[in-house]
TIZA-126564 format. One line per 8 residues: number of its first residue (from 1); their letters; for each residue x, y, z of C-alpha. Coordinates in Angstrom, 1 decimal, padded with zeros to 4 digits. Each point is the difference from the previous one (the first is absolute). Layout:
REM residues N
NUM	a	X,Y,Z  ...
REM end
This chain:
REM residues 403
1	mlekkdhq	007.6,-019.5,-004.8  -001.7,-000.4,003.4  -003.3,-001.8,-000.5  -002.9,002.4,-000.2  -002.7,-001.3,002.3  -003.7,-000.2,-001.0  -001.2,002.3,002.8  -003.1,-001.0,001.9
9	yetavlvg	-001.2,002.5,002.5  001.8,-000.7,003.3  -000.5,001.7,003.3  002.7,002.3,001.4  000.7,002.4,002.8  002.0,003.2,-000.3  002.7,001.4,002.3  001.4,003.5,000.2
17	litqhqde	002.0,002.2,002.4  -000.7,003.5,001.4  003.5,001.6,000.3  001.5,003.4,000.4  000.0,000.3,-003.8  -003.5,-001.4,-000.5  -002.9,001.0,002.1  -003.3,-001.9,000.4
25	eklteyld	-001.8,002.0,-002.8  002.9,-000.7,-002.5  000.1,-003.7,001.0  -003.8,-000.3,-000.6  000.6,001.4,-003.6  002.8,-002.5,-000.6  -002.1,-002.9,001.4  -002.9,001.0,-002.3
33	eleflaft	002.4,-000.2,-002.9  001.4,-003.3,001.2  -003.5,-001.4,000.2  -000.6,001.1,-003.6  003.3,-001.7,-000.9  -001.1,-003.2,001.8  -003.3,000.1,-001.8  001.7,000.5,-003.4
41	agatvdkr	002.3,-003.0,000.8  -003.0,-002.2,000.9  -000.5,000.2,003.8  -002.7,001.3,002.3  001.1,001.8,003.2  -001.5,-001.3,003.3  001.6,002.4,002.5  002.7,002.7,000.4
49	ftqklsqp	002.7,000.0,002.8  001.8,003.2,000.9  002.8,000.5,002.5  001.7,003.2,001.3  003.8,-000.2,000.0  002.7,002.6,-000.4  001.5,-002.2,-002.7  -000.6,-003.6,-001.3
57	dsktfvgs	001.0,-002.8,002.3  003.2,-001.6,-001.5  -001.3,-003.6,000.7  -003.7,000.0,-000.7  -000.7,003.5,-001.4  -002.9,000.5,002.5  001.5,-001.3,003.3  -000.5,-003.4,001.7
65	gkaeeikn	-003.3,000.9,001.7  -001.7,001.2,-003.1  001.4,-002.9,-002.0  -001.5,-002.4,002.5  -003.4,001.8,-000.2  000.0,-000.3,-003.8  001.1,-003.7,000.2  -002.9,-000.9,002.3
73	yvkeneig	-002.5,001.9,-002.2  001.1,-001.7,-003.3  000.0,-003.4,001.7  -003.5,000.4,001.5  -001.5,001.4,-003.2  001.9,-002.2,-002.4  001.6,002.9,-001.8  002.6,-001.1,-002.6
81	tvifddel	001.9,003.2,-000.7  001.4,002.9,002.0  001.0,003.1,-002.1  002.3,002.7,001.4  -000.1,003.6,-001.4  003.7,000.4,-000.1  002.9,-002.0,-001.5  001.2,-002.7,002.5
89	spsqlknl	003.6,-000.8,000.4  001.0,-003.6,-000.7  000.4,-000.7,003.8  -003.4,001.5,000.8  -001.6,-002.1,-002.7  001.6,-003.2,001.3  -000.9,000.8,003.6  -003.6,000.8,-000.8
97	ekemevki	-000.4,-003.2,-002.2  001.4,-002.1,002.9  -002.2,001.8,002.6  -003.3,000.0,-001.9  000.2,-003.0,-002.3  -002.0,001.7,-002.7  000.9,001.8,-003.3  001.7,003.3,000.8
105	ldrtnlil	000.1,002.7,-002.7  001.2,003.6,000.0  -001.1,002.9,-002.2  002.8,-000.6,-002.5  -000.8,-003.7,-000.3  -003.6,000.8,-000.5  000.7,002.6,-002.8  002.3,-002.5,-001.7
113	difaqraq	-002.7,-002.6,000.1  -002.5,002.3,-001.6  002.6,000.9,-002.7  000.5,-003.7,-000.6  -003.8,-000.5,-000.6  -000.3,003.1,-002.2  003.0,-000.5,-002.2  -001.2,-000.8,-003.5
121	tsyartqv	002.9,000.2,-002.4  003.3,-001.9,000.1  001.8,003.3,000.8  -002.2,000.9,003.0  000.2,-003.6,001.3  003.8,000.1,-000.3  000.2,003.3,002.0  -002.3,-001.3,002.7
129	elaqyqyl	001.9,-003.3,000.3  003.3,001.9,000.4  -001.6,002.2,002.8  -001.3,-003.2,001.7  003.3,-001.7,000.0  001.8,003.1,001.3  -002.5,000.2,002.8  000.2,-003.7,000.8
137	lprltrmw	003.8,-000.5,-000.1  000.7,001.3,003.6  -003.2,-001.6,001.3  000.5,-003.7,-000.7  -001.2,-001.7,003.2  -000.8,-003.4,001.3  -003.3,000.0,-001.9  001.8,-000.1,-003.3
145	thlerqkg	000.3,-003.4,-001.6  002.8,-000.7,-002.4  -000.5,002.1,-003.1  001.5,-002.6,-002.3  000.6,-003.6,000.9  002.6,-000.6,-002.7  002.8,002.4,-000.7  002.1,-001.7,-002.6
153	gigmrgpg	003.6,000.4,-000.8  003.2,-001.2,001.7  001.2,002.4,002.6  -003.3,001.9,000.1  -000.8,-001.1,003.6  002.6,000.4,002.7  000.4,-002.8,002.5  -002.5,000.4,002.8
161	eteietdr	-001.8,002.9,-001.7  -003.4,000.5,001.7  -003.3,000.3,-001.9  -000.3,003.7,000.9  003.5,000.8,-001.3  -000.9,-001.8,-003.2  -003.2,002.0,-000.2  001.8,003.2,000.4
169	riirdrit	002.4,-000.9,-002.8  -002.9,-000.9,-002.3  -001.7,003.3,000.8  003.2,002.0,-000.6  000.5,-001.8,-003.4  -003.7,000.8,-000.9  000.4,003.7,001.0  003.0,000.3,-002.3
177	llkdklkt	-001.9,-001.7,-002.8  -003.0,002.2,000.4  002.1,003.2,000.2  001.7,-001.0,-003.3  -003.4,-000.7,-001.6  -001.3,003.4,001.1  003.1,001.8,-001.3  -000.7,-001.5,-003.4
185	idkqmatq	-003.7,001.0,000.1  001.0,003.5,001.3  002.2,000.5,-003.1  -002.8,-001.1,-002.2  -002.5,002.4,001.7  002.6,002.9,-000.2  000.3,-000.6,-003.7  -003.9,000.0,-000.3
193	rnnrgkvv	-000.1,003.4,001.8  002.7,001.4,-002.3  -001.9,-001.3,-003.0  -003.0,002.1,001.0  001.9,002.9,-001.3  -000.7,003.6,001.0  -003.7,-000.5,000.7  -000.9,001.6,003.4
201	rvalvgyt	-000.3,-002.6,002.7  -002.5,000.5,002.9  -000.1,-002.4,003.0  -002.9,-000.5,002.4  001.4,-000.2,003.6  -001.7,-000.3,003.3  -000.8,-002.0,003.1  -001.4,-003.5,-000.6
209	nvgkstlm	-003.8,-000.1,-000.7  -000.5,003.7,-000.8  -001.5,-000.7,-003.5  003.0,000.3,-002.3  -001.2,-003.0,-002.2  -003.5,001.4,-000.2  001.4,003.3,-001.1  002.3,-001.8,-002.5
217	nalsksev	-003.1,-001.7,-001.5  -001.9,003.2,-000.2  002.8,002.0,-001.7  001.2,-002.7,-002.3  -003.4,-001.6,-000.7  001.6,-003.4,000.7  -000.7,-002.8,002.5  002.8,-000.1,002.6
225	faenklfa	-000.9,-002.3,002.9  -001.4,002.1,002.9  -001.3,-001.3,003.3  -000.8,001.4,003.5  002.9,-001.9,001.5  003.6,000.9,000.8  002.6,-000.5,-002.7  -002.5,-000.9,-002.7
233	tldttvrk	002.6,001.2,-002.5  003.6,-001.4,000.0  000.9,-000.1,-003.6  000.8,003.4,-001.6  -002.5,000.8,-002.8  000.8,002.6,-002.7  -002.7,001.4,-002.2  000.0,002.6,-002.7
241	vvignlpf	-002.4,002.8,000.9  -001.1,003.0,-002.1  -001.6,003.1,001.6  -001.1,002.4,-002.7  002.4,-001.0,-002.7  003.0,-000.2,002.2  001.3,-003.6,000.5  002.0,-001.2,003.0
249	lltdtvgf	000.8,-003.3,001.8  -001.8,-000.7,003.3  001.4,-002.5,002.5  -001.8,-001.6,002.9  002.4,-001.1,002.7  -000.1,-002.1,003.2  -001.6,001.8,003.0  002.2,001.2,002.8
257	irklptql	-000.7,-000.8,003.7  001.3,001.0,003.4  002.8,-002.2,001.3  000.7,-001.3,-003.5  002.4,-002.9,000.3  003.5,000.9,-001.1  000.2,-003.4,-001.9  -002.9,001.1,-002.2
265	vesfkstl	001.6,003.5,-000.7  003.1,-001.8,-001.2  -001.8,-002.7,-002.0  -002.4,002.4,-001.7  002.8,002.2,-001.2  -001.2,-000.1,-003.6  -003.6,000.8,000.9  001.3,003.0,001.9
273	devreadl	002.2,000.9,-002.9  -003.2,000.7,-001.9  -000.7,002.7,002.6  003.6,001.2,000.1  000.1,000.5,-003.8  -003.4,001.5,-000.4  -000.3,003.6,-001.2  -003.1,000.8,002.1
281	lvhvvdis	-001.5,-001.7,003.1  -003.7,-000.1,000.7  -000.2,-000.5,003.8  -003.4,-001.6,000.7  -001.4,000.4,003.6  -003.0,-001.6,001.5  -001.6,003.1,001.6  -002.7,-002.2,001.7
289	hesfedhi	002.6,-001.8,002.1  000.4,001.5,003.5  003.9,-000.4,-000.2  000.4,001.5,-003.5  002.5,002.6,001.2  002.2,-002.8,001.4  -000.3,-001.9,-003.3  001.2,003.1,-001.9
297	dsvnqilq	003.0,000.2,002.4  000.8,-003.7,-000.6  -000.1,000.3,-003.7  002.1,003.2,000.0  002.6,-001.8,002.2  000.3,-002.9,-002.4  000.2,002.4,-002.9  002.9,001.7,001.8
305	eieahqkp	001.7,-003.3,000.6  -000.1,-000.8,-003.7  001.0,003.6,-000.9  -003.2,000.8,-001.8  -001.3,002.7,002.3  001.1,002.9,-002.2  -002.2,-000.9,-003.0  -002.9,002.1,-001.2
313	mvmvfnki	-003.2,-001.3,001.6  -003.8,000.2,-000.1  -001.8,-000.7,003.3  -003.3,-001.9,-000.6  -002.2,-000.4,003.1  -002.2,-003.0,-001.0  -003.1,-001.6,001.5  -001.9,003.2,000.8
321	dafayekk	-003.2,-002.1,-000.6  001.0,-002.0,003.2  001.0,003.0,002.1  -002.0,000.4,003.2  000.3,002.2,003.0  -001.8,000.5,003.3  -001.2,003.6,000.5  000.5,001.2,003.6
329	eeddltpa	-003.0,001.3,001.8  000.3,003.6,001.2  -000.2,-001.0,003.7  002.6,-002.8,-000.5  003.0,001.2,002.0  002.2,-003.0,-000.7  003.1,000.7,-002.1  -000.6,-000.3,-003.8
337	tkknvsle	001.7,-002.9,-001.8  000.7,-000.7,-003.7  -003.4,-001.7,-000.2  -001.6,003.4,000.6  001.6,001.7,-003.0  -002.0,000.3,-003.1  001.4,-000.4,-003.5  -000.4,003.7,-000.7
345	ewkktwma	001.9,000.8,003.2  002.8,-002.4,-001.0  000.4,001.8,-003.3  000.8,003.2,001.9  002.8,-001.5,002.1  003.6,-000.8,-001.1  -001.5,-001.4,-003.2  -000.8,003.5,-001.2
353	kskfptvf	003.7,001.0,000.4  001.4,-003.1,-001.7  002.7,000.7,-002.6  -001.6,-002.6,-002.2  -003.2,000.2,-002.1  -002.7,-001.6,002.2  -003.4,-001.4,-000.9  -002.7,-001.9,001.8
361	isaltken	-001.7,-002.8,-002.0  -001.8,-003.3,000.1  001.5,-002.6,-002.4  -003.1,-002.1,000.5  -002.6,002.7,-000.9  002.4,002.1,-002.1  -001.0,003.1,001.9  002.4,003.0,-000.8
369	fpemkkmi	001.7,-002.2,-002.6  000.2,002.8,-002.7  001.8,002.2,002.6  002.5,-002.8,000.8  000.6,-000.8,-003.7  000.7,003.7,-000.8  002.6,000.1,002.9  001.8,-003.1,-001.3
377	ydevhkih	-000.2,001.3,-003.5  001.6,003.4,001.0  002.8,-001.8,001.8  000.7,-002.4,-002.8  -000.2,002.8,-002.5  002.7,002.0,001.9  002.4,-003.0,-000.1  -000.9,-000.8,-003.7
385	isrfpynd	000.7,003.5,-001.3  003.3,000.2,001.9  001.0,-003.1,-002.1  -001.7,000.9,-003.3  -000.4,003.8,000.0  -000.5,000.0,-003.8  -003.3,-002.0,000.0  -001.9,001.8,002.8
393	flfeyydd	-002.5,001.4,-002.6  -001.2,-003.6,-000.6  -001.6,-000.3,003.5  -003.1,001.5,001.3  -001.9,-001.1,003.1  -003.5,-001.3,-000.2  -001.9,-002.6,002.0  -000.3,-003.0,-002.3
401	eek	-003.0,-001.3,001.8  -002.0,003.2,-000.5  001.1,000.5,-003.6
REM end
């Protein structure tokens, strides 16, 4: 596996584009998220650079003039890393490294680095390593030293084979090995899922850092790692939960994110299988985040990609304890923004017309918890009696914390 670095906080600058598909407001949101990603990875952001182009420049992403401006800034201020908000092509990466002579990262590389830091189990580390190698294979550049000095065996090295060609072959071999390893683990996990029998399975889904693990801890009374950083949870956690006297299995899954690297979607197939094979989804949303509607769209898009969008769902709007809004003065004639909408006003919008049961809670303070638990109980109960209609009389809802 690629060596996991012991991250000291390093200084970085961010770079993003305003295009016909991404206005200045949207870019600011993406760069805010990119800065949080950089912080999670172990970097502090010194400055942001933006450029307006109809489409990314094929050579330097931002154009030669802006690239020169960034180069001069990082040189004068001794910045070690430049992070781009979109995935760079192999040629763009090579040109930028040559031009700026500092570490160049794109959004995908940054997310992969965070995943490498966060992976705890052998399975998660294998998935991340596969995604890293798939990303790196087309991007081997002059900065790469030979991956393996000795490649034994007669006929293994062709005459005149360059180091970079050998490196490519080593990476391809490693990718094949990792895929085989994951297939074996996938079979084992599929067997584990089958062995869980007919117990109703519920999966927590949502954007990264919306409070899924905190909610998991509160519902299962267990200690799943939870932190205010992106991708705190990589490894799927399954706990048995009982509401009233109705048992079900609750799964905490990896958080989704906008522009999720395709390599990760492929590598984390088994993690996503937990979502695909769940009977009920609990979609957790951070209502205090100004872009929560975009987050919902991103999660729904990924659910559609993995064919899990038709499942029964409960919408849980979390972090109402952190929700804040700016009330407009009566004589303020400027157009209202999302910041001027109160929580009560939000509840009367499209949320009131949602086809899914919807509840507003705080996983931290447990506000409105009984209401949420009753909703989950009702949905689990429907699924349970469709499987076991003869033992419905055994179950009756009560709040176990109040009893």
